[in-house]
N, C-alpha and C positions, 0 to 999 in steps of 0.2 A: 468466432462460432462454437470452438469448443467448451465453454465455461455452458453452452446448454443442453450439451448430451445429459441425456438421464436423468432431465430436472422436465417437471408437469410445466403446463402453459401458465401460468402465474409467474413462475420463475423465470422462464423465457421471458414476458414481456418487461419484465422490471430489469432484467440483464440490456435487454435489448435498448429499452430508456434510457439506461446508465450511460449506457455505451455510446447514444445520440449525444447525450449532454454534453458527455467529455470530448466527443467531436465537434460541439459548437463550442465549447469553448479552446480549443485547439485552432478552431478556423477564425476564430474572433467574432463571432455571430451574437454573444452573449454580452451584454451591458451598452453602458455609451461607449463609443469609442472615437468621440470629438477629440479627447487630448492623448491618447495614448496608453491612457490608465483607466480602468474600468471597475467598479463593484461586483462580484459576481456572486450571486446566492449560493452555498453550498446548502444542500438536502442535511435537515436534520440527524438523521438517521447516519450518514458517513462523517459527522461535525465529531471533532476531539475538543471536549469540553472542560479536559482538565489543564489550567495555569500552570500547577504545580511541577504536575509533569507530563506533558503533552507526548513525548517519545513513550516515555514507557506507557502511557493509554493506548497508544496508537499499535503499539509491539504487543500487548496486551488483547487488542481488538484482531491484528491478522492472524496471530502467530499463540490463541488463546490456549491451546494445549500442546505448547514446542516441546518440555521436557518430557511427557509422555509418548510423545508420537517421532523424537527426534531420530528415529532408525527407521522409517516411512518417509520413502522419497516422495510417494504419491501426496504426502500433506505439504511439502515444498513445494511440491512441483503448481499446487493450486492454488499460490499465495505468492505475492510479491507487495514491497512496500518501496515506492517511486519518489524520489526525492530530486527539487531542482539544483542542488548544490553537493559539488564533494563533501565538503565539510559536516552538511548533514548527513549524509551518507555512511561518512564515518565515525559520527554519533551514533548511530542506528546502529552499526556492525557493532562498535565496542559495547553499547547497551545490551545487545542481544547476544555476544558471548562471554560477559560476565554472568549470564546466567547456565551457564554449561560449567560441570564439575573440571577439573583438571587442567593440564597445563596446557597454554595457547602454542599453536606449533605453526609456522608460518615457514611454507614452501615458496623457493624462488624459482626463475627458471631463467634461461640465457637462449640467445637465438646464436 
């Protein structure tokens, strides 16, 4: 619901349609479920069509101005990339981190 704050009615309807589509996927309401696998049609406006660098294309789509807005916390609060496996998350994180200058620092914690 917070995605609709400050948006016009047309944008709100698009957001709600997208959210309903996501929920339908999660609840198994799309496609033919006869054998446990199904094909789901993904709308063209959210489909990544670059077979050579799909992760780079996804990052560019979601974080188009990442270097210019890296100090703006709202910019990051409004965006996220969800991934099905930890290996994909690691690949996305590595690709994002490579865009920033400077040394990488890893902070560890213990209980």
